[in-house]
N, C-alpha and C positions, 0 to 999 in steps of 0.2 A: 194770743200774744202777737205783738208787732215787732218789726225790726228787720234788718237785712240779714239774709242767710250768709253765714261766714264760710268762705272757701279758703283753702291754703293760699298763702301769699304768692307762692310760685305759680299757681294757676292764673292769678291775675296778671302776673308778669308775662306769661306765655300768651294769654289772650291779647294783651296789649301789643306784643311783638307781631302776632298774627294780624291784628287790625291795622297797626301802623304800616306794616309792609304791604298789606292789601291796598290801603289808600295810595301808597307810593306807586304801586304797579297800575292801579286804575288810571292814574293820570299819565304815568310814563308810557306804558304800552298803548294806552288810549290815544295819546297824541301822535305816536308813530303810526298807528293804524289810520288815523285821520289824514296824515300827510301822505303815506304810501298808497293807501287804498282809496281815499277820498279826494286826493289831490289838493287838499287845503293846507296852506302853510309850507314851511321848509325847514332847513336845518336849525335855524334860530328858534323857531317855535318848538321844535323837539327839545332843544337845550333848556329853554325856559319851562316847558311842560314837566320835564324831569326834575328840574330844580324846585319848582313849586310843589310837585308831588312829594319830594323829600321833606320840604318845610312842613307841609300839612301832615305827613306821616309822623314826623317828630312831635308836633303839637298833640297828635292823637295819643301817642304812647309814652311820652317822656316821664310823666309823673309816676306811672306804675312800673315801668321796666328800664328806664334810661334811654329808650328808643334807639336801640342799636340798628335794627332793620337790615342787618347785613352780617352774615357769618364771619366775614373778614374783620369787621369791627369787634364782634364778640370775642374772637380768638385773640386779637391784639390786646384787648383790655384784660383778658385773662393772663396773658404773658407779662404785661407791664403795669397794670393798674389795679391788681388785686381782685378782679372779677372772679367769681366762684367757678372753678373748673367743672364742677358737677352740673352747672347750668349751661355750659357751652353747647352741648349737643341738643338739649331741649329747646334752647333759644333758636338754634339753627333750623331745627325741624319746624318750629312755629313760623319762622320767617319764610321758609320754602313753601309751607302750606298756604300762607297768606298770599304769596306771589302766584301760586298755582291757581287758587280760587279767583283772584282778580283777573288773571289772564284768560281763564275760562269765560268770565263775564264779557271781556273785551272781544274774545273770539266769537261768542254768541251774538253780541250786538252788531258786530261788523261783518257778519257772515256773508250777507248779500254782496257788499261792495268788494270784499276780499275775493269772493268766487268770481265776480265779473272781471276783476283785474287779473286774477291768476287762477283759472279754473282747475289747474292741476295741483294747486297748493305746493308750489316749488320754492326754491331759494329766492325767487323774485319777491315774494312777500314774507318769507320766513323771518327776515330781519325785523318785522313788526314785533315778534315775540322774543327772539333770541339773537345774539350777536354772531357775526361772521367775520372772518379775516378780511380786511380791506372793505368792510361793509358789503361784501359779496361781489364787488366789481373791480377793486383795485388790486395790483400785484403784490399782495401780502399773503404769506402762508402761516401755518399754525405756530411756527416758532417765532415769527415776527409778532403774531398776536399774543403769544405768551410773554414776550419781552414787554410789549406795550401794557399788558395787564399788571405785570409786576410794578412797572414804573408808575402807572396811573393810580394804582391803589396805594402805593407808598406815599405819593403826593396827598392823596385823600386822607390817610390816617395821620400823617404828619400835621396837616392843617386842622383836622378835627380836634386833635389834642391841643394845638395852639389856641384854637378858638374857644374851647371849653375849659381851659385851665384857669381857675380863679386866681391863681398866683401870677398869671400873666395878665394881659389886657383883654380879658374876656368881655364880650358885649354885655351891656346892662339891659334892664327892663325886659327880661325874658326874650331877647332877640337872637339868642344862639341859633334857633331853628332857621331864622331868616338868613343869617350869615352862612350857615352850612348849606342852605339851598342855593345861595349865590355861588358858593364853592362848586357845587355840582354843575351849575350853569357854566362856570369858567372852565372846568375840566372838559365839559362837553364841547365847548368852543375851541379848546386848544389841544385836546387829546382824543378826538373822536374818529380820526382817520383810519388808524391801523387795525382797530378791533372793536370799535363802537362803544367804547367806555362803559362796559358792563360794571367793572370794579366792584362786583357784588355777586357771589355765587348764588344766592337765593333769587336775585333779580333775573339771572339768566336761566338757572336750572328749572325753577318753577314754571315759568312761561314756556320754556322749551318742552317740558313734559306735557303741558297742556296742549301745545300745538301738535305734538306727536300723536296724542290720543284723539285729536279731532281732525286728522287727515294729512298732516305734514309728515309723511313717512320718512323723509330724508332729514328730519330735524336734528339728528345726532351728528350729521356730517356737514362739512363745508361745501362750497361750490366746486371744489376739486375732487370731492368724493372721499376725503380723508375724515376720520373721526376727529371731531373738534370740540365736542361738548365739555371735555375735561379742561380745556384751556381757560375759560372764564370761571372755573372753579379753583384750579390749582394756582393760577397766576395771582388772583386777588388774595388768597390765603397767605401766600409767600410775601407779596408786596405789602400787605397790611402790617405784618410783623416787622418787616424792614422799616417801613415808615414810622411806626410807633417807636421802634428802637432808636432810630435816628433822632426823633424828638427828645427821647429820654437823654441821649448822649450829648446832643448839641444845645438844648434849651433847658429842659426840666432840671437837670443837675445844677444849673447855675441860678435858678430862681430862689427867692427867699423861702424858707420853710414856713409851713402853715398847717392848719387843721381843716382846711376846706375839703369838702367831699371830692373824691376823684371822679373824672369823667366816666359816665356810663354806669355808675353805681346806683343802687336802689335803696331808698330810705327805709329804715326799719320802722315798725309800728310806733315805737317810742319816740324816735327822732322825728317822724313825720308830723307829729302833733305840735312840735315846738320849733322846727326848722323848715326853711323853704326847701322846695324840691331841688335835688342835685342837678347839675347841668346836664342837659340831654346830650346824647351822643348817637349819631347815626351815619348812614351813608347811602348811596345808590346810584343810579346809572342807567344809561341806555345808548342805543345805537342811532346813527343817522340813517 
């Protein structure tokens, strides 16, 4: 007998979320490692690296899972766009796992230069993997970082829904991932000072765990010694729901009704054969 082995649909979705988030982090954390440890490039290359990583991650996963690549996106879509609540935790775990594996690869590949620049593996290079208030140097503390993450992720979700809403002026020719990537570049250039624009719990927690397991023993704390790991988890989850809610209240309710698929949904087997893929939805982020 010939043919492809059939797996549960949700398994394909989770693998897609894992792979898409892994691609995102390979480029995002990779570019920060190159700038911080290798001395090549600067803030603009970091912003563009993260934006392109998001674009490529969406193209990787969009057809199978909707390419959330971010627990804040998944949660917001469950609140406002009918995404299945039973998939929220599995999607989030897959995203964190993809980010974790990608960060391990970056850590391994850049080990020599990271060790030369920062032999003790301190907060000097911790920002390669996870965010710090004020990017580890500016006078911002945890509550300022939390405020920043709420606002930044609210902007992210508001605009993701605007970009991918087919009842609005959504990009044509499958360009949604490109425009969302440009959104990440813009957020990085405008909202990267106070907390490094993580705007994605998986993007921060997965690499933070990877760095902790490979020698960064202060990874859970900020430069002041305060526990900080929770800020880029809680802030984006709150901000994403706020941003999506604002889009619903300010824009969505006034748009003409239609039967177009909602952002971030996944096509059923029957629909997939006759209709184009739903608009991809994702997010992500990193520090300068």
